[in-house]
C-alpha distance (Angstrom), angle and dihedral (degrees) to the residues before:
residue distance angle dihedral
M1 . . .
Q2 3.81 . .
K3 3.78 121.1 .
Y4 3.77 118.5 -119.5
D5 3.76 134.6 -170.9
Y6 3.81 90.5 -138.3
L7 3.75 135.6 21.2
I8 3.78 105.6 -161.3
V9 3.80 112.9 -159.8
G10 3.77 106.3 -155.9
A11 3.84 129.8 35.7
G12 3.77 95.0 -144.0
L13 3.82 127.1 116.6
F14 3.82 94.4 -72.2
G15 3.75 94.2 49.6
A16 3.78 93.7 45.1
V17 3.82 94.1 50.8
F18 3.80 92.3 45.4
A19 3.79 91.4 48.8
N20 3.75 92.0 49.7
E21 3.79 93.2 50.4
A22 3.78 91.6 45.6
K23 3.82 91.6 50.9
K24 3.78 90.8 53.8
K25 3.80 87.6 57.2
G26 3.71 92.0 53.2
K27 3.78 95.4 -103.9
K28 3.78 121.6 145.1
C29 3.82 114.7 -130.8
L30 3.78 137.4 -175.0
V31 3.81 114.8 -158.8
I32 3.81 117.4 -162.4
D33 3.81 130.2 -178.7
K34 3.82 131.3 -178.0
R35 3.77 90.5 -141.6
P36 3.82 122.1 82.0
H37 3.81 91.7 -118.5
I38 3.78 142.5 45.2
A39 3.80 128.6 -116.4
G40 3.83 99.1 58.8
N41 3.76 114.6 -139.3
I42 3.83 93.2 -8.1
Y43 3.79 90.3 63.4
T44 3.78 114.0 138.3
E45 3.76 126.8 -168.4
N46 3.86 124.6 -157.9
V47 3.78 110.6 -129.0
D48 3.81 114.8 177.7
G49 3.78 90.1 -27.9
I50 3.79 94.3 -48.0
N51 3.79 115.7 116.3
V52 3.82 102.9 -138.2
H53 3.85 118.0 -154.6
I54 3.80 94.6 -140.5
Y55 3.83 95.1 -168.7
G56 3.72 99.3 39.5
A57 3.80 135.3 -73.3
H58 3.80 118.0 -39.0
I59 3.80 121.0 -173.2
F60 3.74 116.7 -177.9
H61 3.75 113.6 -135.6
T62 3.84 134.2 160.5
S63 3.76 143.2 152.5
E64 3.84 90.2 -150.0
K65 3.78 106.7 101.5
R66 3.75 92.3 -165.0
V67 3.78 89.6 57.7
W68 3.76 91.7 46.8
D69 3.80 90.0 50.5
Y70 3.80 90.4 46.5
V71 3.82 96.1 55.9
N72 3.83 92.5 41.3
Q73 3.82 86.9 65.3
F74 3.82 88.5 66.4
A75 3.79 101.9 36.3
E76 3.73 142.7 10.4
F77 3.75 110.3 -118.5
N78 3.83 125.8 -141.3
R79 3.82 125.5 -136.4
Y80 3.78 96.2 -104.3
T81 3.79 110.8 155.1
N82 3.80 116.7 -161.3
S83 3.79 106.9 -123.5
P84 3.83 108.6 156.2
V85 3.75 123.6 -177.7
A86 3.80 128.9 -150.2
L87 3.76 124.3 -135.5
Y88 3.78 117.6 -153.1
K89 3.83 118.8 172.6
G90 3.73 94.0 -29.5
E91 3.79 97.1 -43.6
L92 3.82 123.8 109.8
Y93 3.83 123.2 -141.6
N94 3.76 131.9 -176.0
M95 3.77 119.5 -115.0
P96 2.90 132.4 -114.3
F97 3.81 99.2 43.4
N98 3.75 102.2 -91.4
M99 3.82 141.5 143.8
N100 3.81 91.8 -71.7
T101 3.83 87.4 55.3
F102 3.77 94.4 48.5
N103 3.79 93.0 46.2
K104 3.79 90.5 53.8
L105 3.81 92.5 46.1
W106 3.80 100.4 43.4
G107 3.80 109.5 5.0
V108 3.82 91.6 -114.1
T109 3.83 119.2 147.5
T110 3.78 105.5 -175.1
P111 3.81 131.4 62.9
A112 3.82 90.0 -123.5
E113 3.78 91.0 57.1
A114 3.81 93.5 46.4
L115 3.80 92.3 49.7
A116 3.83 91.7 48.0
K117 3.79 90.2 52.1
I118 3.78 92.7 50.6
E119 3.74 92.8 46.2
E120 3.78 90.5 48.8
E121 3.81 91.6 54.8
K122 3.75 92.8 46.4
K123 3.80 90.9 51.2
E124 3.84 91.1 48.7
A125 3.81 91.0 52.6
G126 3.82 89.5 55.5
I127 3.81 92.9 -160.3
T128 3.83 111.5 160.7
E129 3.80 102.1 159.0
P130 3.85 109.9 29.0
K131 3.81 112.3 -147.4
N132 3.79 97.4 -169.0
L133 3.79 143.6 9.7
E134 3.76 93.5 -84.9
E135 3.78 94.9 55.4
Q136 3.81 91.2 43.0
A137 3.80 92.8 53.0
I138 3.79 92.7 46.7
S139 3.77 90.5 49.3
L140 3.81 88.5 56.1
V141 3.83 104.9 41.7
G142 3.78 107.6 7.1
K143 3.80 132.1 -111.9
T144 3.80 101.2 -70.1
I145 3.83 97.6 57.5
Y146 3.81 90.4 40.4
E147 3.78 96.6 51.9
K148 3.78 97.7 42.7
L149 3.76 103.3 35.1
V150 3.82 110.5 18.7
K151 3.78 113.3 27.7
G152 3.84 104.3 62.3
Y153 3.81 95.3 35.9
T154 3.79 93.6 50.6
E155 3.77 93.6 46.1
K156 3.80 91.2 52.0
Q157 3.79 91.3 49.0
W158 3.76 95.4 49.4
G159 3.77 97.8 35.0
K160 3.83 87.3 -132.3
K161 3.81 136.7 94.2
A162 3.80 114.4 -97.5
T163 3.83 88.6 -121.4
E164 3.86 87.6 60.7
L165 3.80 94.8 52.5
P166 3.81 120.2 86.3
S167 3.83 119.8 -105.6
F168 3.79 93.8 -127.8
I169 3.78 91.3 72.5
I170 3.79 89.7 80.2
K171 3.79 117.8 53.2
R172 3.72 95.9 164.1
L173 3.86 141.3 -14.6
P174 3.80 116.3 -137.7
V175 3.79 111.9 -117.6
R176 3.78 115.1 -176.3
F177 3.79 119.2 -163.9
I178 3.76 93.0 -158.7
Y179 3.85 134.3 87.0
D180 3.81 95.1 -123.2
N181 3.86 111.1 122.6
N182 3.82 95.7 -163.5
Y183 3.81 103.9 121.4
F184 3.78 98.2 -157.8
N185 3.76 128.7 68.8
D186 3.77 92.2 -157.8
L187 3.78 123.0 117.1
Y188 3.79 94.8 -129.9
Q189 3.76 130.6 45.4
G190 3.76 141.3 156.6
I191 3.77 147.7 102.3
P192 3.86 125.2 -96.8
M193 3.79 111.0 -100.3
G194 3.78 105.2 -120.8
G195 3.81 92.3 27.8
Y196 3.82 137.0 -82.8
T197 3.81 92.8 -80.1
K198 3.81 91.1 65.2
M199 3.78 90.3 49.2
V200 3.82 91.4 53.0
E201 3.81 90.7 45.8
N202 3.79 87.9 58.2
M203 3.78 91.4 49.0
L204 3.81 90.0 53.0
E205 3.80 95.5 48.7
G206 3.75 109.0 133.6
T207 3.77 93.7 16.5
E208 3.83 125.4 111.9
V209 3.82 112.1 -118.2
K210 3.80 132.9 -172.7
L211 3.78 121.3 -169.9
N212 3.82 131.1 -166.0
C213 3.79 86.0 37.7
D214 3.72 119.8 135.6
Y215 3.81 109.4 -159.7
F216 3.81 92.3 -150.6
D217 3.79 92.5 54.7
N218 3.82 89.8 68.6
K219 3.79 104.2 11.7
E220 3.76 99.5 149.4
E221 3.77 94.2 50.2
F222 3.77 93.0 46.6
D223 3.79 90.7 49.4
S224 3.71 91.5 52.5
I225 3.73 97.3 57.4
A226 3.81 100.5 57.4
D227 3.79 136.9 54.4
K228 3.80 92.0 -140.0
I229 3.78 135.4 21.5
I230 3.79 120.3 -142.6
F231 3.78 101.9 -160.6
T232 3.83 118.3 -168.6
G233 3.79 96.8 167.0
P234 3.82 127.4 99.1
I235 3.85 110.3 -54.7
D236 3.80 91.9 -146.2
K237 3.79 92.2 54.1
Y238 3.82 90.1 51.6
Y239 3.77 88.5 60.1
D240 3.80 91.9 43.7
Y241 3.84 90.5 -111.4
C242 3.75 91.0 -72.7
Y243 3.83 92.3 162.0
G244 3.79 95.0 34.0
E245 3.83 136.3 -87.3
L246 3.80 122.4 -51.5
E247 3.82 111.4 -134.3
Y248 3.80 128.7 -117.3
R249 3.73 139.8 171.6
S250 3.81 116.7 -126.0
L251 3.76 135.8 -159.2
R252 3.78 134.8 -137.4
F253 3.83 122.5 -153.6
E254 3.74 131.0 -155.7
T255 3.82 113.3 -169.1
E256 3.80 124.6 -169.6
T257 3.79 137.2 175.3
Y258 3.80 119.0 -135.1
P259 3.84 126.6 -164.2
V260 3.75 92.8 -126.4
D261 3.76 134.7 97.0
N262 3.77 97.7 -131.6
Y263 3.81 124.3 18.6
Q264 3.82 106.0 179.0
G265 3.81 107.2 -5.4
N266 3.81 96.4 -120.4
A267 3.80 137.4 66.6
V268 3.83 93.7 -123.8
V269 3.78 129.7 27.2
N270 3.80 116.5 176.1
Y271 3.78 121.0 -149.9
T272 3.80 108.1 -148.0
E273 3.82 98.8 179.5
Y274 3.80 111.8 105.4
E275 3.80 90.7 -143.1
I276 3.84 91.7 64.9
P277 3.80 104.2 78.3
Y278 3.78 98.6 -149.8
T279 3.84 121.5 68.3
R280 3.74 98.2 -147.7
I281 3.79 148.1 -4.6
I282 3.82 119.4 -132.0
E283 3.78 120.3 -157.1
H284 3.73 103.0 -164.1
K285 3.78 103.1 -160.1
H286 3.80 90.1 65.3
F287 3.80 89.4 67.3
E288 3.81 87.6 70.2
F289 3.78 100.2 83.7
G290 3.80 113.5 -139.9
K291 3.78 94.6 4.2
T292 3.74 107.5 74.8
L293 3.79 112.8 102.3
G294 3.79 141.3 56.2
K295 3.76 124.3 -46.7
E296 3.82 90.5 -13.4
A297 3.81 89.7 66.6
E298 3.86 93.0 103.9
G299 3.74 96.4 -146.7
I300 3.81 98.5 -21.2
A301 3.76 112.3 118.1
A302 3.83 107.1 -94.9
T303 3.81 97.7 -164.0
K304 3.83 97.8 41.2
T305 3.78 136.9 57.1
I306 3.82 134.2 -174.0
V307 3.76 121.3 -140.5
T308 3.84 131.4 -177.2
R309 3.77 126.0 -155.8
E310 3.79 112.1 -152.0
Y311 3.78 119.7 -148.3
P312 3.83 123.3 -171.4
D313 3.75 110.1 -130.2
S314 3.75 140.8 -172.4
W315 3.77 116.0 -108.9
N316 3.75 137.4 -124.7
K317 3.77 132.2 158.7
E318 3.81 91.3 -85.0
K319 3.80 92.4 59.8
E320 3.82 131.8 69.9
P321 3.83 113.3 -96.3
Y322 3.79 107.9 -131.9
Y323 3.78 107.2 161.9
T324 3.80 130.2 28.3
V325 3.77 119.5 -131.7
N326 3.82 103.9 -141.3
N327 3.77 99.7 -171.7
E328 3.73 120.9 141.7
R329 3.84 94.6 -86.6
N330 3.82 94.4 51.7
S331 3.82 93.8 41.2
E332 3.80 91.0 55.9
L333 3.75 91.1 44.4
Y334 3.77 92.6 50.5
K335 3.82 90.9 51.4
K336 3.80 88.8 59.7
Y337 3.80 91.5 52.7
K338 3.79 90.5 45.2
E339 3.79 90.0 56.1
L340 3.81 87.7 57.2
A341 3.76 90.8 46.6
D342 3.76 93.3 51.9
K343 3.79 89.7 59.1
E344 3.83 93.5 55.3
G345 3.76 114.6 107.6
K346 3.75 98.4 -171.9
V347 3.86 106.8 27.9
L348 3.78 125.4 75.4
F349 3.79 117.0 -164.5
C350 3.78 110.8 -144.6
G351 3.75 144.7 167.5
R352 3.80 130.6 25.7
L353 3.80 95.6 -49.2
G354 3.76 97.4 38.7
Q355 3.82 91.6 50.3
Y356 3.83 96.3 29.8
C357 3.79 96.5 -127.7
Y358 3.74 140.4 106.4
Y359 3.82 118.8 -99.0
D360 3.77 127.2 -173.3
M361 3.79 109.6 -140.0
D362 3.77 95.0 -100.9
K363 3.82 89.5 53.4
V364 3.81 90.1 50.8
I365 3.77 88.8 56.4
L366 3.82 92.4 46.6
S367 3.75 90.5 49.1
A368 3.85 92.6 50.2
L369 3.80 91.2 48.2
N370 3.78 89.9 48.5
K371 3.80 90.8 53.7
Q372 3.76 90.0 54.0
N373 3.79 97.2 44.1
R374 3.77 101.9 43.7
S375 3.71 135.7 55.4
K376 3.79 97.0 -136.4
R377 3.69 111.1 105.2
F378 3.77 102.6 -151.5
V379 3.73 136.3 35.2
Y380 3.81 112.4 -162.1
C381 3.73 113.5 -125.0
G382 3.79 103.5 166.3
S383 3.77 134.6 130.8
Y384 3.81 93.9 -56.5
F385 3.75 88.8 72.1
F386 3.77 99.4 30.2
V387 3.79 120.8 37.2
L388 3.79 106.4 -171.5
P389 3.80 91.8 -26.8
F390 3.79 92.4 -169.5
I391 3.78 86.4 84.4
F392 3.84 86.4 69.6
Y393 3.79 84.9 80.3
V394 3.74 102.0 44.2
F395 3.79 94.2 122.7
A396 3.81 107.0 17.9
E397 3.80 140.6 -15.4
G398 3.74 109.2 -69.1
I399 3.76 93.1 2.7
H400 3.78 111.3 137.0
I401 3.74 110.8 -140.5
F402 3.70 88.7 168.5
D403 3.73 99.7 30.1
F404 3.77 94.9 -141.5
K405 3.81 112.4 164.9
L406 3.76 132.2 -156.0
L407 3.80 100.9 -94.2
A408 3.76 100.0 -154.1
I409 3.75 123.0 37.1
V410 3.74 120.8 151.5
K411 3.77 115.7 -134.6
S412 3.72 118.4 -127.9
N413 3.78 135.6 -179.6
V414 3.77 113.6 -128.1
T415 3.76 138.3 175.0
V416 3.76 126.9 -155.7
P417 3.79 131.6 -160.5
K418 3.67 114.1 -112.6
T419 3.81 101.5 -144.1
V420 3.81 117.5 96.4
H421 3.82 129.6 -173.9
L422 3.76 137.6 -179.9
M423 3.73 119.2 -104.6
S424 3.80 137.0 -166.4
M425 3.74 126.5 -133.9
H426 3.82 129.1 -146.3
S427 3.73 137.7 -178.6
C428 3.75 127.1 -79.1
N429 3.73 97.1 -84.7
T430 3.77 92.0 61.7
H431 3.70 127.9 66.8
V432 3.76 115.1 -133.9
H433 3.72 119.4 -146.9
I434 3.78 109.5 -155.8
């Protein structure tokens, strides 16, 4: 088999960015993925003109201009603004918690009135030393917000009662005393026109890709054909779970097509009642800013819509790992695997699974650029940076309930070719020249 500078295990966002940067430096890469498609969890599929987010909603957002400029070399982004709403017992509330939310809850109209109401409820609760997540949340925002908009959703996501979850999970809850419904604080936001898959295709232009290829089915042979391995799969699986399994939370999706133009009027509607088993419904056509309804759809089906119900799920090795569970047990276990990884001379462990942490998409890109532009092999991303990072996604993909940020990202200057071309993908037994 042919010799490569890099074997990149995983054709998701990290692998695609790394491969693109390596290619610009004259390095030869082979990208493999066990799935039948590229783009990992940001994979989108065009169905009747609607770009369906197969693995849940993904909204790109960043305050890093260099990252924004980077991705815009591979795709034109629309003006989509993430403005989810929460449905609780037939009543709709704006997310994040803002003046629209407070007006609906209490009839208040000014920031001072809203603040006074929250402080009143916090005082009534009288919680000084929270013993669990429930008490911690109430001590931050009061009982009303907690019971209607936090409790049920969080319990569904974790698969545990809030009284059984530790208080340290929540450090703060964002409360905005403005009427702005934009969820993110980042300067740049949008979704690639044509979908994320097309963007990743453009990143992988000129790189050899094999799909339906499981690295572990032929590990020795794959290891022999490359000078270095960029491994973006689960770090514990790489070491055959020698110290035990790291834990994740998974998701299950149910997607349906309806013969209507507009099912729910918003891209994301969260269901905060515990009794409703799914956490949210995604209506994919609404991600296409300015092209969502009726005859003005510009190619998007006007008399059909596609919706996805998202169910939190327990995880085992037969299911897709979506969110790490960085509690004390898993953090200590990851440290053991990291010690093994640090001794590797050929293998670099990267991405959310390789480093057992949660990355927003812009942080994935920064991490990949860092790997290409620095000599250090490993950037620690353990529990110090991300304490139970699954909570990042309590209300919507990429929505920071607890506004933690990656504390250490190394800046890098990058350039990207402007030409983009389509590519075709084939199964593992066929090399694809992009």
